[in-house]
N, C-alpha and C positions, 0 to 999 in steps of 0.2 A: 940606525940615526945620522947616515949621513942625508936622506931623503927626507928624514923630520926635521932638521936642522935647516934644507934646503924651502922647505915649507914653511919654516917660522920665519925665514927673512922674507920670503915673499907676501905673508900675510903683513911681516911690519911694513913692507914698501906699501903695501896696498892702504894700510892704514895712512903713511904719509901723504898718499897721491890717490884719495878715490876718485878715479875715472872709470867708471863702467859701462858696460855694453847690456842694455835691458836686465841691467841690476847685477850683471857678473862682472868679474873686476879685471880690469886690463894693468897687468904688472908694470912698475917702471922702468924694467928692461925694456918693454915692448913700447911704451913710450916713449923712450930716447930712440926707438931703431925709427920709431914714426918721423921723429924732430928730423933725425937724420937724412932719411930719404929725401923728406920735403926739401930740405937746403939743400940736398945733393942735386936735385932735379929743377929745383927753381933756379940753379945757378946755370946749370948745363943748359936749360931752356931760355935763360934769361926772361923769368917770369918779373914783371913788375905790377903788384897791387894796385898802383894807381892806375893803370893804364885803362882808357874808355873805349868800348866797343858800340857805338849806338845801333841799334836794333831796328831792321824794317822786314817786311814781309812782301814777298812775290810769288806769282803763279809758279807750282809747279809742273811743267809742261807734261810729263809724262804719266803720272797718278793724278794731276791735279782734275783731268777731266772726269774721273772714276771714282775719287774719293774725297773733291774738293780740298785738297792739301794745299797750303801756303808755307812756303819756305820762309824760315828765318833767316835774314841774312845782315850783313852789316857792311856799312861804308854808302850804301847808294840810299838815297831818300826817296823810295816808292811807296810804302804804304806801311804807316806805325800798327804795332801790334796791339791790337784791340782787346779789352779784358772781358768785353761784353759778349754773353754766348759764344764764348771760342773755347779751347782746350790748347795746352802744348804739350807737345809729345816727346820728352826728350828721350833721343836714342845716342848710338856710337857704328858708323859703317865699318864693324867689324864680322867679315863672314856675312851670311844672309840673315840669320836668325834672328837677329833683333830688330831688324827692317823689317822682318815679315811679320814680328808681333805689334812693332810700333803701326805699320798700316793696319791691321785686323781693329785697333783701337781705334784710328784716324777713320777706317769705313763705319763703324759704329757712328762714331761722333757726329759723321756727315748725316748720315740717316736718322739720326736724332734733330737735325736743324743746328746742329753747333758747326763751329769753324777750327777745324786740324790744323795748330802750328805747327811744321816739322822744324825740332831744335837738334840738328845734328853737330855735336864736339867736333866732327872734323872737318865740318863744312867752314870755319872760320881760319884764317891764319894766324896761330896764338901758340903758346907753348902748350898750352895742355893737348893740342891739337899735336903737334909733334912728337909729346911724350906718346901720345895713344898711337901713330903711326909707326913710332918703334916698338913699340908690347906687340903691334899685331902682325907685323912683320916675323917676331919671333915665334906667336902663336902661331901663325899659317905655314910654317916650315916644323913645327911640332908635328903640327896636326899629318902632314902628310907623311913624317917620318915615322908616324906610327901605325900608318897604314900598309908601310914597308919593312920595318921592321918588329919582328914580334916580341924580343927584347927589350926595345926602346917603350914597347907600346906595355908591357907587364910592370917596366922596372920605373918608368921614368913618368908617362903620358898619365896611366890612370891616374897615379899617385898624382901628379901636377892636378887632374881634372875631378880628383875625388878627396882622398883625406889630408892631401896638402894645404887646400883651401878650405877644410870643413870646419876648422875651432872658430868660435866667434871671435876669441880675443886676438888669436893669430892674424885676422885681417883688417884689424886696426890700423897699422902702417897703411893699408892702401885708402882706406876709407879717409883718413888726413891728408894721403896724398891729394885726395881731388877737390881740395881746396884749389891746385894748381888750375881748375877748370872752371873757377866760379867769376874771372874779370868779366867772361860777356854774358853773366846774368844782370850785372847793375843796371840794365832798360828794361828787364821785363818787370809788367806790372807785376807787385809783390801778391797779389790775392788771386790773380788767374791761377787756375786749374793746373795743373802739371802731373803727368803721368811717365813715367821713366820706364823704358823697359830692358834697361841695361843699369847695372848698380852704381856707377860712375856719374852720369848726368844726374839721377836720382839724389846721389849724397850732395855733389854740389850744390843743388836747388835746395836741401837742407842747408848745408853750410851757410847761404846767402839769408834762411830765415823766409823761403817762401813759405806762406801759411796754409796752402792745399797741397801736399804731395803726395802721390800714391807711387809705390814702388810696385809694378808687375812684374813679379817676378815668372820668367817663362820655361824655367828647368821644374821637372817633376823628383828632381834629386836635392833634397835638403841640404844646401852648403851654407857655409858663413859667409863666402864671397859675395852672395847674392843678397844682403841683409843690407838695409838701410833704416840705422833709429831715428828716430823723427818722424818716418813717413808710415802711411799705411800701406801693410804690405797684403797685395793678392796672389794668389794663387788658384791653380786649375784643376786641382784633384782632394779628396778627401784623404790620402795618403803624404802629400806635399803638405797640407793643414796642420795635419798633426806632427810632423816631421820639423816643421819650423814652428810650430806652437810650444811644442815641449822642448825647440833645441838641442833634441835627442842627438849624442855623440858630438853635441858642437862645444862639452864644457875645456877647460883646464885641466890636464893631467889627469883624465879618467872621472872627474868628477862629475857629477847631474848638476846641469847648471838650470839657473831660471827660464823659462820660459817666454816667449814674446806675450805680452797681455792680451787678452782676447779684444779689446776694442783696437790694436794694432796691425789685426790680422781679419783677412775674408776668404773665403772659399765663394768663388766667381762661378767656378765652370772655364771652358775651353776656350783661350783666345780665337777666333775665328771672324773673318770678313763677311759685314753686311751680306753680301751679296752669294756668298757660299752659303750662309745660312739660311737665307730667305728662298731658295732653290732646291732645297734639299731633296723634297718630296719629287719635285719634275725631275730634277737630275738623276735620282734613285728609278724612277718610274722609266727613263729610258736606257739606262744599264740594264734593268730586268727583260726589256722590250729586246735587244740587242741580245741577249744570253737565251731567250726563247724564239727568238727568230733565227738563229745561229750566224747572227750579222759577225764581222769580224771583231775580236776584242782589242780595244786601245789602251794601250800600255804609254805611262806618260814617267819617265826618267829624270828626276830634277837633281842635278850636280851642284853641290854644297860650296858655298863660298869660299873653302878651303881649298876647292879641288883635288880632296882625298879620292881613295879606294877607284882610281884607275884604271887598273888593271882586271877589278870587277867588273866595271863597266862593258868591257874589251869581251869578257866572256858573256856576260849576259847576251849582248847585240850579237854576237857570235851563234849564240842558242837560238835566238830569236828570227836572222836572217832567213830559214827556210820559210817558216810559218807566213813572214813577211810574203816572200817571194810568191808564195802561192795564193795570196790574200786573205788568208786566215787570222792574220794580226795586221794592228795601225801602231808604228812609232811613232812616240814622239819624245824628242832628247832637249830637253834645256840645259844648255851649256853655261847659261849666264854670262861672264866674261872671259871661260876658259877656252880659249882658242885651242893649246896645247892639247886638250884633251880630245879635241876634232879632228885634231890631225892623227892624234896615236889610234883613232879608231878607222879612219882613211887607210890608216899604213897596216893595222892587223886583221882587218873585219874584210874578206873578200866580198867584195860586191855594193858596200854600204855606200861609199861614195855615188855612184850609179843609180842607185836604188832613191837618194836622200834630194827632197827639196830642200836647199838652204833658207832661212828666215832671217834676214838682219837689220830688214828696215822695220822702226818699230809702230809706225800705220801700217803697213802692211802684215804686220803679226798680229795686230790686235784685230784686223778685218777677219783673217785665217782662222784668229781662236774663235772670233763669236758664230762664224759660220759652220765650223764643225758640232753647235750645239744642236743645229736642226739637219744640216747636210751630210751625205755620205763623204767617207774619208778614206785613203786608202796610202799606202807606202811607209817611207820614213821622211819625219818632217826634221830638222834639227834647227836649232834657234840659239843664236850668238848675240850678246848685246854688251858692252862695257859699261853702260849706266848701271849702276849698282840698282836703280829705281826698277829699270826694263826687265832686269835679268831675272830681280825676286819678282816680281808681279806677272810675268810671262808663264809664271806656274801656276798662278793663281787664276791666269785667264784660261788655261787648259784643262784644269780641273775639272770644270762644270763638264765636259765631254769627253775625259777620260772613264775607264773602267779601272784602271789599274794603276795606281800611283806606285813608284819604287824610290824608297830614300832610306838613307840612316835615320834610325830611331829620336833625333833632333827638333826642332820647333816644329816641324814639320809630322810631327805624331801623332798630332792632336786637331788634324781636319777632318770634315766630313766625307772620305772616298777610302774606298777598300784600298789597302794599303798593304805592301810587300817589304817586311824590315829588312834591310842589311845588316851587316854587321854594324855596332857603334861604332861612330871617331870619339874616342873617351869614353871611361868608366861611365860616369854620369847618366850616357843617355839609354842604359839599360832600364831606367826606371818610365821612361815615355813606349817603350816595346810593351812593356808589363801593361802598363796604361791601356795602350790601342788593342792587346790581344785580349786581356780580360773584357772590355768593353765588346767586345765581339765584331769588330769593324777592322782588325788586322790580323796579321800573321804575327807570329813569336818573332823575337830575333833567328833570321836568318846566322849564324857565326861562321859558315864558309860559304865558299863559290858553289860545291854541288850539293848543300843544303838548300841556297838561295835557288838555283837552278829548277830544284826538285819541285819546290813551292810554286815558283811561277809555272813549270810544266803543269801543274794541276788547276792552277787558276785560268790556266788557258784552254785546258782540254776537258775540263769537267765543270759542272754546276753548283754545286752545292756550297762549296766555301764563298764564291762570289755572289749568290743570293743570299745567305746568309748575313754577311756583310751588309748588303743593300738594308736590306730588313730591320739589322739593327742600327743602324743609322738613322733612319725613319725614325725609329723609337728612342733613340738619343737626343735627337731635335727636341722630341715633345717632352722630355723629360726636364729640358733646357741646360743637356751637359754643353750644347754650342753655346751658351749666351756669355761667354765671359766677357767678350768684348764690350758687350752692351752693359753688361752691371758694373764696370770698370769706372765706364763714364758716368754711367748713375750717380755713385758712391760719389765720384769727384763733384757732380752739379749740388747731390745734396748735401756735402760739406762745406760748400761755396754759399748754400741757404743758410745752412747751421751760423756760419760766421758771421 
């Protein structure tokens, strides 16, 4: 009886306050929470809706030479943002994943003759940027703690990265809070195509009524937190398309929700950079040649933005050292900006410091990575760079000449390189490993260090798995699986033409 009475009260509230998300009701209690959150953070971070930020663009000195990227900045009269033959890519520097997806879209746009403008909410000194920085610090601490405490991982982290953010209606307060980010959008041309690789800049673009907004969802696990009502949603896999199309398990109180209309969602394929897609056949042929000629296997470990799984990296490198020392394995480790993890390896892995060549200069890193595509290489090569663009793109540069990528099944799960999946960092990443293993270019998720070491040993000592992965990658390219970034840009330009 009590449940029936509560449901009747909710229905009455909804009749009085008809706010909906894709036709699904947002109850008044949630609307009040959204208003309260906005008021709280607007006051805390001194938000002024009348603030003005004149926008200009400047060359991106790190990835600009590769991807044609120009950074959107404020306060310096350099060059205005031009809506003609260009696209704005909205992202947030939280970890490395959102930057990685944004780089894939920028690379595709550049290959198609467009100017990709990089629009990072954290690049501006605004109340919204201060709020995001606060949220990122909390997220990184939780991510690292999840790898050290199984209890925290089970009770808290998987809940936060899954069920707690799944319901569409429950995410309404954060959707409304994105109004705090709109102050820097005022000077953007309203008709310029806007592709967001994070829901916050995408939602802010919808709030200011930009005409052509695409929400490039980077995750294969359908969650309400990724949604942006008013934008065109793009996804990388059929399972993600089904999950977001139906909004499965995203309704309130166990109800079956109304889904996203078919004209507001598109299956596009994996978001992969043009320079990687264009060279799939050449790079896989080189891998197969190295397998057949018994050349050293090249292993690439890419440390994520949160710097999680530190002890696992120690175990992996320890197991590789004998093979590195006798010339059977070459190891690339991209630490990004995580100096502490390199210090941990030097302390706990005997011989790694003496065997390593350290790369910290960006220009030298680029030259070295490009040389490895055609030249022989040996030993351990470590890469450190505090610049987020360099930290992310170093992995891209090294992918082409690597035989095996070792990573957690996050945004790197969708790239055309044989991949060993480590334990997930958050329950939502499970679907990335399922996707890669089913398509035949990656292992299943290795949930423990012994399992990861067993898979790694098999990939290094035997030929069948690595050969199979290379052959499948070539087939997947022919099927268009890796064309997601191109398709996102095509959709943006098609919508612009229609408008």
